N, C-alpha and C positions, 0 to 999 in steps of 0.2 A: 284628109287623105291618110289612109293607113298604109304603112309599108309592110310588105310581106317579110317575115323573118324565116330563117332556116332553123328548123328544130333539130337540135343535136342531143344525142344521148351518149353517155359514157357509163359503161359498167366496169368497175375496177374496185378491188377490195383495198387498195392502198390509198389512204386518206391524203397523203402528200401528193400523189399523182393526180387525184381528183382536184385538189386545190390548184396545182400548177396548170392543169388543163383549163379550169374555169378562168384563172388569171390570164392565161394566154388569150383566150377569146375576148376577155374584157379589154385587152390592149389592141386587139385587131379591130379594124374599122369595118367589120362585117356584121350585118344585122342578124344576130343569132339569139336563140333561146336555148341555154344549155341546162340539161337535167342530168344528174348523176345518180348512180345506183351502186350500193356497196357490194353486191354479189349477184349472181345469175338468177337466184330465186326472186329477189326484189325486182330485177329487170323484167323477168317473164310475167310476174304478177301484174306489173304495170302495163306491159304490152297487151296482155290478155284482158285487161279491164276495158269493157265496151265504151267507157266514157273518156279514155285517155286519147290524147292526140299523138299519133305515131310520128317517130322521128323521120327526117329526111336522110340523115346519116347517123348510124349507130357505130360507135367506137367500142370494141369488145375486147377486153383483156382475156387471155386464155386461162391463166392460173388464178382461179377464185375459189373460195370455199363454197360449200352447199351445192352449187351448180356451176361448173366451169364454163369457159367460153366455147369449147367444142360442143358441149351439150346444148347450150343456148343456140348456137349456130344451127345445129341439126333441127331443133325444135322450131326455130324461126322459118327455116327453109321448107318445113313440112306444111306450113300454114299459108294458104294463098292470100290471106288478109295482109301478110307482111311482104308481099312481092315487090312493092315499090321502095322498100327500105334499102339503102346502100349500106353495106356492112364493111367496116374497116376493122380488121384485126389490129389490135393495138397492144403489143406485148414486149416484154424484155427478152423473150425467147425469139431466136431467129434460126432455129434448127431447120434443116431441109425437110425433116419429117413433119414439123408443125406447118411449115409453109405449104407443103404438098397436100396435107390433110385438109387444111382450111380452103385451099384453092379448089380441090375436088368437091368439097361440100358446099361450095357456092358463095364464099365470101368474095367481095369485090376488089379488095386491096389489102395488102399486108404491110403494116408499119411497125418497125422496131422502135420502141420508145427511145427518144433522143435523150442524151445526157445533159443538155443545157437548154435554158429557157428560150433563147433566140432561135435555135433550131426547131424547137417545139412549135413556136409561133409560125415559122416558115412552113413547116409540114402541115399544120392545121389549116393555114390559109390556103395552101395548095389543094388539100383534100376537099375542103368545103366549096371551093370555087371550080372544081372539076366539072366538066360536062359529063355527068354520070351516064346519060343515055349513050353517048359516043364511047365513053370509057368501057362500059359493060357490054356493048354490042359486039365488039371485037376482042373480047377478053382472051388474053393468052398469058401464059406464065411470065413472059418477058415484061409485061407492064403491071403484073400483079404485085410484085415486091417493090415498094416505094423506096428509092434510094436518093439521098441528098448529100 
């Protein structure tokens, strides 16, 4: 019997953040396969590869070199192939402008990067176990910004 895993992608240029993210999922008892990308160009090249398996949830940092998270979000939302990907903005920034722009452009949830590992695990567990169909069907700004 094979158990279905949740495909998780993280695009983040910070090596420490990528490591903490993977470590958090290693400690969570959720069947996931985590893939990380150093920047938006690597992410989009992978997503556009016809042989790649698309993620169930994409965690997208906003401030990356080459192609930032805003550019990736716009590119993803223009392609119907990516309609089933839940997009979680995952950023140190939580300015009203960034939250508003990513909400308007179709991200599903906005997460301010937590400062400690236990909070990170709690957030990741909550995001990955969300009922995305329910969460995205009644999307409004009140449930867009995740607060813990």
